N, C-alpha and C positions, 0 to 999 in steps of 0.2 A: 718415858720413852724419849724425852729430848729436854734440851738445855732448859728451856723456859715454857713452863705450861701456860695456857690461857684458854679460859673457857668460850666457846665459839657460840654463834647462833643458837645452835640447838644443844648447846652446853656439853659437846663432845670437841674430842682435838681438831685443828684446824685442818681443812683438807682443801676447800676451794679457794682459789685467789679472789680477791675484791678490787675493783679498779676504784680509786677514789682522788679527790683532789684535795688540794690544800687550805681551803677556806674554812668555815668553823660551821659547826653543826651540821646541817644538811648538804653544806658544801661538800663536808667528806662522804655523804651519803650517795653523792653523785658526781659532780662535775670534776672532768678529770683534767684538762688542761687550761686553768687558767693562766694567760700570760700575765707578765709582770713588766713594770715600766719605772723610770724615774731613777734617781739616784747615780752612784758611780757606774760606770760601765765596765763590763768584764772584758775578757780576752777574746771572746767568741768563739765559735767552734763549728768547723767546716762538716758538711755531710757528704760532699763529693769523694767518689772512690779514692783511694789512697794507693801509693805505689805498691807493688808485690813484694818489695824489697823493705827490711827493716829501716826505719827512717834513722838518719844519723842522730847521734846523743840518746837513742832510745835502746841500744844494745845490751847494757846492763840488765835494763828490765825484761828483754825478750829472753835472754840468756840464763836467766836466775834458775836455779834449783830449789823446789820447795822442799821444806823439811816437814814431814808428817809426824804428827805425834796424836796420842789417844787425847780425845777430848771430853771424857767423861760419859759419853753416850755409847752403849754397846753397838759394835759394828759400824762405827764412824771414827773417822780420823780428821783432825785438824791441822790447817796450816795457816802462814800468813805470807802474804804476796805483796811486792813494793812496785808501787807504780807513780809516774811521775805527778806532782800535783797538775801541772799545767804542760800539757802535750806541745804545746807550741813553744815553752821556754823550760826543757826538762831539768835546767841548772836552778829553777825556783824551789827544789826541794821534792822530798818523796811523800808520799802517804802510803799508810798500811793497809790491806783488803784482807778480812777474814774469808777463810776458804775453807770448806769441809768435802768429804768424800764417803761414799760407801763403794768399796770395790765390788766388780762384778762378782756374783756367787757362782757361775757355771752352772753345768758344764757347757762345752760349746766353745766355737770360735768366739774370742774376745774381738769387741769391734771397735775399741778405744772407748772415750769418754763422752757423757752425754750430761751437758750443762743444762741446768733448769731454773727458771726463773717464774714467781708466782704470781707479778706484778704489782700493783700499787698506784705509782711509783711510791716507794718506801717499805715495801713488804719484805721482811727478813728471807731471802733464799735459803739460807742454813737452816732456819727454824722449817720452814716448807719441807726441805731434804728430810731432814729429821724426823719431822711429824708424819710426814705423808709420801714425798715421791721415793724415799730410801726405801721404804717398804711397801707402799701402796702402788706403786706403779707396776704393770702387768709384769708377771715373773720373768716371761722370755726376755724382756728388755734390760730387766735388771741383772739376768743371768749373763748377759753378754755385754753389756756397758759399765764401766765404772760410772757412778751418778755423782756428779759434783755441782755444786753451788758456791758462789761468791756473793756474799753481802755487797750490792754496789757501793760506791763512794757516798758517803754521808749516811747511810742506811745502818742501823742495828750497831753490828761488831767492826764496821769499817768507817771509823773516824766519824760517830754520828753527828747530825746536825741538831743542835739543841736551841729551842725557842723558849718555852715556858714553863714554869714548875707545875706541879700537879694543881695547886689551888688556883692558879691564872688559868690553866688548861680548863678546868671545871667552868669557870665563869665564861671562858671564850666559846666553848661549846654550849653554852645557854643563852647565848646573844641571840636577840631578837632578829631573825631574819626576814621578817615581811612588816617592815616600818611602815606607820600608819601617818607618819607626820615628818617635817624637816627636822625636827628635834631627834626623832629615833632613827633617820636616816644617818645623823651626826654622830650618834653612839655606834651605830653599826660601822661607820668608816673609822671612828676612834679605836674600836676593837681589831679592826684588821691593821691599823697602824701599831698598836702595841705589840700584836704578835709578829709583825715585821721587824720592828726595833730589837724585840726579845732576841729574833735569829740573827740579827748581826752584831747584838751586844755578845752572844754567844758563841756564834759560829762565824765570825767575820772571815777568817780565812777560807773556809770551805765554800761559802755561798757561790763565788763564781765559778766554780769547778765540779757542779754535781749535775751537769747536762747528761741527756741520754746517750749524746755522741761519744762524750768522756766515758760513760759505762762501756759502751760498747767497745771503746777502745781498750778498755781494762780487760773486755772479756777474750779480745785477741791476744793480750799479752798473758793470760792465763791458758789460753789455748797452747802457746808456743812453749810455757813452763811446765805443761803436762805432757809434751811432744807428740802434740797431735798435729797432723798436716792440715785438717780441715776441722771447723767447727760444726758439732753435732749437736742439737739445742731444741728443748721443749719450752716456750714462752708461753704465757696464758695473760691475758688481759693487756696491762701496761707491758708485761714482757712480751708481746707482740711488736710492739713498736719499737722495743730494745731489740729485739731478734731482727726486724727488718731493716733496722738503722746499721745495725752490723752488715747484713747482706749488701746495703747500699755503699758502705765504706770496704768491704772486702770481698767482693762478689768472688773472686778467684780462690777465697779460703772457706767458701760457703758451702757446707757439707748438707747433711739431712736437717732441715730446719722444719719443725711444728709450730705454727702461729694460731694458737687456740683462743678464740674469744677477740678477734681482731680489731685493732684501729686503723682508721684512716689518715695518714700522716699528711695527706694534702688538705685538709680541712683548718682553717681559721679557729681560734679559741670560740668565738661567739658561736659559729655554727655547729662546732664540736659539742659545747655545751648545750645548745637547744636541742641537737640529734639526741644527747643523752637524756634530757628532759623527757623528750617522746618516748626513749626507749624504757623510762621507768614508769610512763602512764600506760605503756603496752604491757608492761609487766603486772601493773597494779591491776589493770583491766582483767588479766588473766585469773589473777587471786580472787577478784570480785566475783567474777562468773562461778568461780568454785564455789565461795562463800556463801551467795544468795541462793545456792540450792539447799542450805542446810537450814534446817528450822530454828536453830540457834546463833545463826549468823549475827554477830555484834553489830554490823552495819544493814540490817534489815534483810528480808528477803523480796525486795520490790524487781530491783534490776541493778545490774553493774554500775549506771549511771547515777541512780540513786543513793549505791553505796559511797560512790566518790563524793557525792553532796553531802552525805553524813560525816562522813569523814573529814571533811573541808571543815564542815560546821564545829566538829569536835577539837580540830586545832585551833579554831577561832576562839574558841571558848577557853582554851589552855593559854591563849595567848593573853588573856586578861585576867585568868584565875587557874594558876597552876594548881597539880594536885598531889596529895602527899604520895611518898613512894616508900615509907618505912626506914629511911636514913635521913642525914640531914639535910639532902637536896630533894628538892620538889621537880615534879615533872611538868614542864611547859611545853610550848609549840615545838621549839627548835629541837630538844632531846626527843619528844613524841615521834617528830617528822623523820628524824635520823632513826630511830628503832623501826619505823615503817619500811622505809627505803631499804634497810639492811636486811630484812627479811625477804625482799623481793629478788634477791640473789640466787635463792634455792628454793625450788617448790617443796623441799622437804620440811621448810621451816613456816609452811604456811599455818599448820596446826597450831605451832607454838605463838604465831602472831594473832591468829584467833582468839587464843584463849588471852593474850595480854590486853587485846583490844575489850575483850569482854569483862576482865577485872577493872581496866581503867573506865570504860564508859558506865558501866552497870553498878560497879562497888566502889567507885572513886580511889582505887588503887594503881597507882603508876608503876608499881616495881617491875612488872614484866616488860614494859617498854623501855624502861630504863636500863635494864638487862641487855636488852638488845641493842640499845644505843652504846653501852660501855664495851661490847665486845665488837662493835664496829671499830671504836677509837681505840681498841687494845688499852683501855683503862683497867689496871688491877683494883682488887679490891680496897688495897690500902690507899687509892686515890693518886699512885703513879701512873704514868703513861708511858708506853713504849713511845721510840721516836718516829713512830710512823706518820703521825700529822704533820711535825715538823720535817721529816725529809720530803714529803709529797709535796708540801708547798714550795721547799727550795728547789726540787727538780721542775715543777710545773712553772714555775714561775722563771725559769730559766730557758725554757723550751720552745715558748711562743710569745709573741706580742699580745697585750691585753685583749679580754674579752670586752670589758667597758673600762673607762677609765675614771668616771665620775658618776656619782648618783644621777645627773642629768642623763647620761647615756643609758642607764639602767631603764630610768623611767619611760625613755623613747621605745626600749627593746621590751619593756613587759608584755604588751599584746601577743608578741611573738611567741614568747615562752607558754604564755597562759594559753595559748592556741594548742600548743603541743602537750601541755598537760595542765588541764584545768585544777588538779589536785596539787601537784608539786611546782608548777610553773613560777608561780610568785616568787617563793623562796630560793629556786635554783637560780632565777634571773639574778637576784640581790647577791647570792653567794658568788656569782661569777665577779663580782668586783675584788674579790680577796686579794689579789695581787696588783691592785691599784697604786700602793704606795711602797711597792718591794725594794729594798737598798740595793739591789743590782739589776741592770739592765737585761732584758731578754737576748740570749745570744743565738737562739733558733728561730726558723721560720716555717710556716706550712709548706710542704714541698713535698713531689710526689717521688715516690722511691721506685725505681726500675731494676737495680742490681743486674744491669746486663751482663751475661754470660755467666752468672751463678747457676748452681745445679737445681734441680726442681725442688722447690719450696712448697709446703703443704699449709695452707690456708683454712682454717677450720671457722664455721660462723654458726650460731645457733638464732633459730628463726625469732625467738620471742626472749632474746638476750635482754635483760634491763640495762646493762651498763655499757655493754659495745654492742650497738645496734647492728643488725644482721647487714644490712647494706653496707657498715663499714667492711666487713669481710669480702663482699662482692667487689668493693672499690679496691682493697689492697691487692686481692688476687689479679684484678684486672691491671691494676700498675705494675706489678712485678713480671719481669719478661719471661720468668720460669715458674710463675705462680700457678697452683692448681688449687681450685676451691672444692671443699668438701662441705656439705650442709648437714645439721643436725635440726630436725623440725621439732621443736620442743620447747620447753621453758627452762628458766634458770641460766646462770653466768657460766660460760663455757662448756665443753662437750666430753674432752676426754675423761675416761675413768668415772663417768656420772652412770653407768649402766647400760650403754647403749652397745651390745655386742658389734652391730655393725660399724659403729663410729671407732670403737678399740680395735677392731680387726684391722681395719683400713689403717689406721694409724701405726699399728705394730708392725704390719707388713713393710710400711714405708720406712720405719726406723731400722728393722732387722735386715730388709732385703733392697732398699733404696728404691722401691717399687712405689711411686703414688698412686692413688686411685684416679679413674677417670675424673678428668676435670667435669665438676658440676654433679658428681655424684650426690645422692641424698639418702640420709637414713631416716 
């Protein structure tokens, strides 16, 4: 079906975008934008609206023609686009970005190009297009749009950021994220430092130039190269931040934008991480309410609160005594927590999580939770990792100043995180330290995006979304001068294409006719 197959949470091809951060273990499973500090400074990235005319020195990029070729996946074509490494200094050299498309199937009027991005940051947009968007988006949309994806700079096929090899990534993902004393805190910091040093060693050229602002500017170059006057776009999860950033930079070129599972760009890293911690607690409580109704629930049948306490006790046992998995890796607290959080993204995975917890708790077999964790990290059976987590850290650590600068900051912030989530709060607070020794200074800051004079933008929020809390969608829709909020009352991460006819009909009408639903519509 597509170039690189990978097993997903339910053992099927990937369809749902996930929002991750760049730390280790459960950092990947939750915190989305952990900022970074120290080291050499980057050139910086402005998020202010840019002139409508092509900036001097960028003409060769905006005027380029893409050479499309067969890329080995039936129905899809691939190309390579050139972009400046540094938009402020175009003479500093080029980078090459991978692009793929699936042409409109017709019949009917062709509406141009629809760019798609599944989130991450660090998720391959091309893989998403080939695995799902190019065949799974509603047929009327695919009939009238060329579906196009570009892997963002530093991601997958677009000059990927590289940090650690497979064996060192295994060790990194197993790092103890709930340190019990000063010694374990030092070990955790050392693990974060090793990861950052690996990124600097292997990707020194790219690290200062993988910000969301730069990726959004790349999207505008692609728009021009495709011959579109305006950007039509569907972004999920982190892809909403990318799309909103584009609207802020190029409001006059903003067409029909769907931002599904929205982020709030006005939040600093610590607040954002704390909110997401609460989001995972909300999702877990929904899972627990469902589980305790079943006589075979591995977390008991008493109450959701009791189920959370039992899960926390299970994590503590794994912290001191990991269990076998049937391979040369054991399941400790870190990987188990990642596995549980990974299953929070889609309620369809809850039965798999129940089975995995049952075998782990009752049979001392951690293979099920390890498989969930591996699918989240995009670890292949041969021990190799996709560049997801490397790119994820590189983008997040450039976009915002740090949530925490040192262990002392984390200790002070622990009560707030543990209040947000009794089950996950401690680990997610420590995961927020992951960019404290990043080799490149953050070039972005938290800011509101208004995108004055942009065409109507559709913001979609799910009420019990674990990774992008619903209030973020409310906030983004309120910030955007032309924002319209569409609400899905349900579980899981994102809403489009997840089975709600109400949601899909509203979004399809917007994409095909340019008519957004009434602001505040609920499904």
